C-alpha positions, -999 to 999 in steps of 0.1 A, spaced: -510 184 -379 -503 220 -367 -536 237 -361 -542 274 -366 -544 278 -328 -509 263 -325 -496 288 -352 -512 316 -332 -496 303 -300 -462 302 -316 -466 337 -329 -478 349 -295 -449 332 -277 -423 348 -301 -439 382 -299 -441 382 -261 -403 376 -260 -397 407 -282 -418 434 -266 -417 455 -234 -454 449 -226 -460 411 -231 -494 412 -215 -507 434 -243 -498 409 -270 -528 391 -287 -532 371 -319 -564 370 -338 -570 344 -364 -594 341 -393 -595 320 -425 -597 330 -461 -600 297 -479 -569 276 -474 -549 305 -459 -548 311 -421 -545 348 -414 -529 359 -381 -532 395 -369 -505 402 -343 -518 429 -320 -493 447 -298 -491 479 -278 -484 511 -298 -451 515 -279 -439 480 -290 -448 481 -326 -413 491 -337 -398 462 -318 -421 437 -336 -416 452 -371 -378 459 -367 -356 480 -390 -368 478 -425 -394 451 -414 -367 425 -408 -382 412 -375 -417 410 -389 -404 392 -420 -384 367 -399 -416 360 -380 -435 354 -413 -408 331 -425 -409 310 -393 -447 308 -395 -446 298 -432 -421 270 -426 -441 255 -397 -474 258 -417 -458 244 -449 -446 213 -430 -482 206 -423 -496 214 -457 -510 248 -447 -505 284 -458 -503 313 -434 -502 351 -436 -493 375 -408 -500 412 -402 -489 435 -374 -516 457 -358 -513 482 -330 -537 488 -301 -562 516 -307 
């Protein structure tokens, strides 16, 4: 079964391959009932790369996470957050 940590690891791996500052990528997880929430934290300069034009990259990441989670009977939600 895919644990939340593995979903977070997958998201972190994918995000690090997209950004210019991979060391600043972090994923925070928390639960809201049956749903695993993942907050993708990236450097302010990289937020556009992770979101993409019209949110296409972020939506593609969400789809991948949902597919992996659904295969294991889970639900997942992902948000993009920039460093402050």
